[in-house]
C-alpha positions in Angstrom: 24.0 -1.3 18.6 21.9 -1.0 15.6 18.7 -2.5 14.7 18.9 -5.8 13.2 17.9 -5.7 9.4 16.1 -9.1 10.1 14.5 -10.7 13.0 16.9 -13.1 14.5 14.2 -16.0 14.9 11.9 -15.8 11.8 13.9 -13.8 9.5 11.3 -11.1 8.7 12.7 -7.5 7.6 12.6 -5.1 10.4 15.2 -2.3 9.5 12.8 -0.4 7.6 9.9 -0.7 10.1 12.3 0.5 12.9 12.0 4.1 11.4 8.4 4.7 11.5 8.1 3.1 14.8 10.8 5.6 16.4 8.9 8.4 14.6 5.4 7.3 15.9 6.1 6.0 19.3 9.2 8.3 20.4 7.9 11.6 18.8 4.6 11.3 18.1 3.6 9.7 21.6 1.4 6.6 20.0 0.6 3.7 21.7 3.6 1.1 20.7 1.1 -1.9 20.4 -1.2 -0.1 18.0 1.7 0.8 15.9 3.1 -2.5 15.8 -0.1 -3.6 14.7 -0.4 -1.1 11.9 3.1 -1.8 10.7 2.3 -5.7 10.2 4.5 -7.1 12.8 2.4 -9.5 14.5 5.0 -12.3 15.7 6.1 -12.0 19.5 9.8 -12.7 18.2 9.5 -9.2 16.0 8.0 -7.2 18.6 10.9 -8.3 20.9 13.5 -7.2 18.7 12.0 -3.9 18.0 10.7 -2.8 21.2 13.9 -4.2 23.1 16.0 -1.9 21.1 17.6 1.1 23.1 16.9 4.3 22.1 17.9 7.6 23.5 15.0 10.4 23.7 16.2 14.0 23.7 14.4 17.4 23.5 15.6 17.5 19.6 14.4 13.9 18.8 15.2 10.2 19.2 18.8 9.1 18.6 19.8 5.2 18.4 22.8 4.6 20.7 24.9 4.1 17.6 24.4 7.7 16.8 25.5 8.9 20.0 28.9 6.6 19.9 29.2 8.6 16.3 29.8 12.0 17.4 33.1 11.2 19.4 34.8 9.2 16.9 
């Protein structure tokens, strides 16, 4: 599943925000709440969409489930 380009509820663009979020939260270990505040994600619906998106954390980095599935095609 890829991150939705827009929030399902309000329509805010989220596709470009998710890459920064992944880097800062999963690789740099920053607090997710502070990162979302700094990126300008204020609404609960948008926060839910970003935080609930499944990712795989490995030693080399962070991958989305779509990246993992693409390896076997």
